[in-house]
C-alpha positions in Angstrom: -18.0 39.6 22.9 -21.4 38.8 21.4 -20.0 38.4 18.0 -17.4 36.0 19.3 -20.1 33.9 20.9 -22.1 33.9 17.7 -19.0 33.0 15.7 -18.1 30.2 18.1 -21.7 28.8 18.0 -21.7 28.9 14.2 -18.4 27.0 14.1 -19.6 24.5 16.7 -22.9 24.0 14.9 -21.1 23.5 11.6 -18.8 21.0 13.3 -21.8 19.1 14.7 -23.5 19.0 11.3 -20.3 17.8 9.6 -19.9 15.1 12.3 -23.4 13.9 12.0 -23.1 13.8 8.2 -19.8 11.9 8.5 -21.3 9.3 10.9 -24.4 8.9 8.7 -22.2 8.4 5.6 -20.0 5.9 7.5 -23.1 3.9 8.5 -24.5 3.9 4.9 -21.2 2.8 3.4 -19.9 0.6 6.1 -18.8 -3.1 5.7 -20.1 -3.9 9.2 -23.7 -2.8 8.4 -23.6 -4.3 4.9 -22.3 -7.6 6.2 -24.8 -7.8 9.1 -27.7 -7.1 6.7 -26.6 -9.8 4.3 -26.0 -12.4 7.1 -29.5 -11.8 8.4 -31.0 -12.1 4.9 -29.1 -15.0 3.5 -27.7 -16.8 6.5 -24.4 -18.5 7.3 -23.7 -22.2 7.1 -22.6 -23.8 10.3 -18.9 -24.5 9.4 -18.4 -20.8 8.7 -19.8 -19.2 11.9 -16.4 -18.5 13.3 -15.3 -16.9 10.0 -18.4 -14.7 10.1 -17.5 -13.5 13.6 -14.0 -12.7 12.5 -15.3 -10.7 9.5 -17.7 -8.7 11.8 -15.0 -8.0 14.3 -12.7 -6.7 11.6 -15.4 -4.5 10.2 -16.2 -3.2 13.7 -12.5 -2.4 14.3 -12.3 -0.4 11.0 -15.5 1.6 11.7 -13.9 4.4 13.8 -11.3 5.0 11.2 -14.0 5.3 8.5 -15.9 7.9 10.6 -12.6 9.9 10.9 -11.9 9.6 7.2 -15.4 10.6 6.2 -15.1 13.7 8.4 -11.8 14.7 7.0 -12.3 13.9 3.3 -16.1 13.5 2.8 -16.9 16.9 1.5 -13.8 16.8 -0.8 -14.8 13.5 -2.2 -18.4 14.7 -2.9 -17.0 17.8 -4.6 -14.6 15.9 -6.8 -15.3 15.9 -10.5 -13.9 13.6 -13.2 -12.5 15.8 -15.9 -12.3 12.9 -18.4 -14.6 9.9 -18.7 -12.8 6.6 -17.7 -11.4 3.9 -19.8 -12.8 0.4 -19.0 -11.0 -2.9 -19.5 -13.7 -5.5 -19.8 -14.0 -9.2 -20.6 -15.3 -12.3 -18.9 -13.4 -13.6 -15.9 -10.2 -15.4 -16.8 -10.1 -13.9 -20.3 -6.9 -11.9 -19.6 -8.3 -8.7 -18.1 -5.7 -8.7 -15.3 -2.8 -9.2 -17.6 -3.9 -6.5 -20.0 -4.7 -4.1 -17.2 -1.3 -4.7 -15.5 0.5 -3.8 -18.7 -1.6 -0.7 -19.5 -1.2 0.7 -16.0 2.6 1.0 -16.6 1.7 4.1 -18.5 2.0 6.8 -15.9 -0.8 8.9 -17.4 -3.4 6.6 -15.9 -4.9 6.5 -12.4 -6.2 3.0 -11.4 -7.4 1.6 -8.1 -4.7 -0.3 -6.1 -5.0 -3.2 -3.7 -5.0 -0.8 -0.7 -7.7 1.3 -2.3 -10.2 -1.5 -3.0 -9.8 -3.6 0.1 -9.9 -0.5 2.4 -12.1 1.8 0.3 -13.5 3.7 3.4 -10.1 4.1 5.1 -7.3 3.9 2.6 -6.2 7.5 3.2 -5.9 6.8 6.9 -4.4 3.3 6.5 -1.7 4.6 4.2 0.4 5.1 7.4 0.0 1.4 8.2 1.3 0.3 4.9 4.2 -1.8 6.3 1.8 -3.8 8.6 -0.8 -4.3 5.9 1.7 -5.5 3.3 2.9 -8.2 5.7 -0.6 -9.6 5.9 -0.9 -10.2 2.1 -0.6 -13.6 0.5 2.3 -14.1 -2.0 -0.1 -14.5 -4.9 -3.8 -14.9 -5.8 -3.6 -18.7 -5.4 -5.3 -19.6 -8.7 -3.0 -18.1 -11.2 0.3 -17.1 -9.5 -0.3 -13.4 -10.1 1.6 -11.5 -7.3 -0.4 -9.6 -4.6 1.0 -6.3 -3.4 -0.5 -3.2 -1.9 0.3 -1.2 -5.1 -0.9 -3.8 -7.6 -3.8 -2.7 -9.8 -7.2 -4.1 -8.7 -10.8 -3.9 -9.8 -13.2 -1.5 -8.3 -15.9 -4.2 -7.8 -13.8 -5.4 -4.9 -14.3 -2.0 -3.3 -18.1 -2.1 -3.8 -18.1 -5.4 -2.0 -16.8 -3.7 1.1 -19.3 -0.9 1.5 -22.2 -1.3 -0.9 -25.2 -3.6 -0.9 -25.1 -3.5 -4.7 -22.1 -5.6 -5.9 -22.1 -8.9 -7.7 -19.1 -9.9 -5.7 -21.2 -10.6 -2.6 -21.6 -13.9 -4.4 -18.0 -14.7 -3.3 -19.2 -14.6 0.3 -22.7 -16.0 -0.3 -22.2 -18.4 -3.2 -25.7 -19.9 -3.0 -27.0 -16.5 -4.1 -24.7 -16.1 -7.1 -27.4 -16.1 -9.8 -29.5 -13.6 -7.9 -26.6 -11.2 -7.4 -25.6 -11.6 -11.0 -29.0 -10.8 -12.4 -29.5 -7.9 -10.1 -26.1 -6.2 -10.0 -24.4 -7.3 -13.2 -27.4 -7.4 -15.6 -29.5 -5.0 -13.6 -32.6 -7.2 -14.0 -35.5 -6.9 -11.5 -34.0 -3.7 -10.1 -36.0 -0.6 -9.6 -35.0 2.9 -10.6 -34.3 3.9 -7.0 -31.9 1.0 -6.4 -30.2 1.5 -9.7 -29.7 5.2 -8.8 -28.2 4.0 -5.5 -25.8 1.7 -7.4 -24.8 4.7 -9.5 -24.2 6.8 -6.4 -22.1 4.0 -4.7 -20.0 3.5 -7.8 -19.4 7.2 -8.4 -18.4 7.7 -4.8 -15.5 5.3 -5.0 -14.4 6.7 -8.4 -14.4 10.2 -7.1 -12.3 9.1 -4.1 -9.8 7.5 -6.4 -9.8 10.6 -8.6 -9.0 12.7 -5.5 -6.2 10.3 -4.5 -4.6 10.4 -7.9 -5.1 14.2 -8.2 -7.4 14.2 -11.2 -5.5 11.8 -13.6 -7.8 10.0 -16.0 -9.1 6.7 -14.7 -8.2 3.3 -16.2 -10.5 0.7 -14.7 -10.6 -3.1 -15.0 -13.8 -5.0 -13.9 -15.1 -8.1 -15.6 -18.6 -7.4 -14.3 -18.7 -4.2 -16.4 -18.7 -6.4 -19.5 -22.5 -6.5 -19.3 -22.9 -3.0 -17.9 -21.9 -0.9 -21.0 -25.4 0.7 -21.1 -25.3 1.6 -17.4 -21.7 3.0 -17.6 -22.4 5.2 -20.7 -25.3 6.8 -18.8 -22.7 7.9 -16.3 -19.9 8.5 -18.7 -21.1 9.2 -22.3 -17.6 9.4 -23.7 -16.2 6.3 -21.9 -13.9 4.1 -23.9 -13.8 0.3 -23.7 -11.2 -2.4 -24.3 -12.7 -5.8 -24.5 -10.4 -8.8 -24.2 -11.5 -12.4 -25.1 -9.9 -15.8 -24.8 -10.3 -19.4 -25.9 -13.6 -20.3 -24.2 -12.4 -23.8 -23.5 -9.6 -22.4 -21.4 -11.9 -19.8 -19.8 -14.3 -22.6 -18.6 -11.5 -24.6 -16.9 -9.9 -21.5 -15.4 -13.2 -20.3 -13.9 -13.7 -23.6 -12.2 -10.3 -23.3 -10.5 -10.8 -19.6 -9.7 -14.2 -20.1 -8.0 -13.0 -23.1 -6.0 -9.8 -21.4 -4.7 -10.8 -17.7 -4.6 -13.9 -18.3 -2.4 -12.5 -20.9 0.0 -11.2 -18.3 2.5 -14.1 -15.8 2.1 -17.4 -17.8 1.7 -19.9 -18.0 4.5 -21.9 -20.7 2.7 -21.1 -24.0 1.2 -20.1 -24.0 -2.5 -22.2 -25.8 -5.1 -21.5 -29.3 -6.1 -19.4 -29.6 -9.3 -22.3 -30.2 -11.7 -24.0 -27.0 -10.5 -20.8 -25.1 -10.5 -20.3 -26.1 -14.2 -23.8 -25.1 -15.1 -23.6 -21.8 -13.4 -20.4 -20.9 -15.3 -21.9 -21.9 -18.6 -25.1 -20.0 -17.9 -23.5 -16.7 -16.7 -21.0 -16.6 -19.6 -23.9 -16.8 -22.1 -25.9 -14.0 -20.2 -22.8 -11.8 -20.0 -21.7 -12.2 -23.6 -25.3 -11.7 -24.9 -25.6 -8.5 -22.9 -22.2 -7.4 -24.2 -23.1 -8.1 -27.8 -26.4 -6.1 -27.5 -24.9 -3.1 -25.7 -21.8 -2.7 -27.7 -23.8 -1.9 -30.8 -24.3 1.7 -29.5 -20.5 2.3 -29.1 -18.6 3.7 -32.0 -15.4 2.1 -33.2 -13.2 4.9 -31.8 -14.5 4.1 -28.3 -14.4 0.3 -28.3 -11.6 -2.0 -29.3 -11.6 -5.8 -29.1 -8.4 -7.8 -28.7 -7.7 -11.5 -27.9 -5.7 -12.8 -25.0 -3.4 -14.5 -27.5 -2.7 -11.2 -29.2 -1.7 -9.6 -25.9 0.4 -12.6 -24.9 2.2 -13.1 -28.2 2.4 -9.6 -29.7 1.9 -7.3 -26.7 3.5 -4.1 -28.0 1.9 -4.4 -31.4 -1.5 -4.9 -29.8 -1.0 -2.0 -27.4 -0.2 0.3 -30.2 -3.4 -0.8 -32.0 -5.4 0.0 -28.8 -3.8 3.4 -28.4 -4.4 4.2 -32.1 -8.0 3.1 -32.3 -9.1 4.7 -29.1 -7.1 7.9 -29.7 -5.0 7.7 -26.6 -2.2 10.2 -26.3 1.3 9.5 -25.0 2.2 6.3 -26.9 5.9 7.4 -27.3 6.3 8.2 -23.6 4.5 5.0 -22.5 6.4 2.6 -24.9 9.5 2.2 -22.7 7.4 1.5 -19.6 5.5 -1.2 -21.5 8.7 -2.7 -22.9 10.3 -2.9 -19.5 7.3 -4.5 -17.8 6.9 -7.1 -20.6 10.5 -8.0 -20.3 10.2 -8.4 -16.5 7.2 -10.8 -17.0 8.7 -13.0 -19.7 9.4 -15.9 -17.3 5.8 -15.9 -16.0 4.2 -19.3 -16.5 0.4 -19.3 -17.0 -1.7 -22.1 -15.7 -2.1 -25.3 -17.7 -5.3 -27.5 -17.5 -6.2 -31.1 -17.9 -9.1 -31.4 -20.3 -11.6 -34.2 -20.7 -13.9 -35.0 -23.6 -17.1 -34.4 -21.5 -16.2 -30.8 -20.5 -15.0 -30.0 -24.1 -18.4 -31.1 -25.4 -20.5 -29.1 -23.0 -18.4 -26.0 -23.6 -18.8 -26.5 -27.4 -22.5 -27.0 -27.1 -23.1 -24.0 -24.8 -20.6 -21.5 -26.2 -20.4 -22.4 -29.9 -21.5 -18.9 -31.0 -18.4 -17.3 -29.6 -16.1 -20.2 -30.3 -17.0 -20.0 -34.0 -16.9 -16.2 -34.1 -13.4 -16.0 -32.8 -12.2 -19.2 -34.6 -11.0 -21.2 -31.6 -10.3 -24.9 -31.6 -10.5 -27.3 -28.6 -7.2 -28.0 -26.9 -5.6 -31.4 -27.1 -6.8 -34.0 -24.6 -4.3 -35.6 -22.3 -3.7 -39.2 -23.6 -4.1 -40.5 -20.0 
């Protein structure tokens, strides 16, 4: 009788401890707490007060599910170990990272975060049963490039960090007036102390371990433009990580980033966007900072762990380029992956990429600011519309 009481008390005590740990973890990695702290710190512009309330209510509704999921899976996530260092697809925004990532993920050997994972990072195990409802809430495409949006489409893990961590550059999507501050702190890791850097590492690893658990230990293939200037930080975590850097005509990158920022943030921002002149200057400035950081940090990566390809190579000679990547980075499974790549590329042959109207002034400012990379890669300015 006494032994039963002791046993029951032990179980109850352990249950209480696990419950407290789960709740504490949910508060630390909760979109509601993160959003409240940022709103109080950076403010919300008057036209977006209603949107802020909707965001907060949505986060509040998700919170009980995140507590439940932490309780059920928390210890398993913490115990998860990546048996192989990830592969990172990197490159400045609008350089072709999404296109390359979508092709590579056709190889079934890779595990990669999906839309459901990154937009519900705290609850995607639980929300899997609501897949039909969630899929009906999605837009048809991303709006700025006609790329389809589906629950199983590959996504970048930085989107997940935005939901639960204070330490993501993508908070700039919601608070655009703080873009430069977020970029310097959480992309370049400038003006960040050792304790906060360690907290970023912990937040980042938590999600990767959860994805690892979800995909039963398959090697991770990750796409994240922010990681283009984080090579040093990533190799601290993953010394044998491999990188695929994709670059594109900078004149096109500039125009495409203008469109992306204007469209991508319009349904998420809680602050007014910059005027066009400041938007241009910010894109030019951050490209330089990112590419300079990439050029410095890539020097420490041997050629069998870093490959560079152009968007044009992937677009015009995809299978040849993929084979180059697999060979240089010593990936296994080319023969088994080839038919998957071939089928996907055939399915995408009618996709029409965006076209842009260029003017002389924009071409000149891009040439002046980014000439180092334009000349290195041998790009020419596009033709200007005669009108």
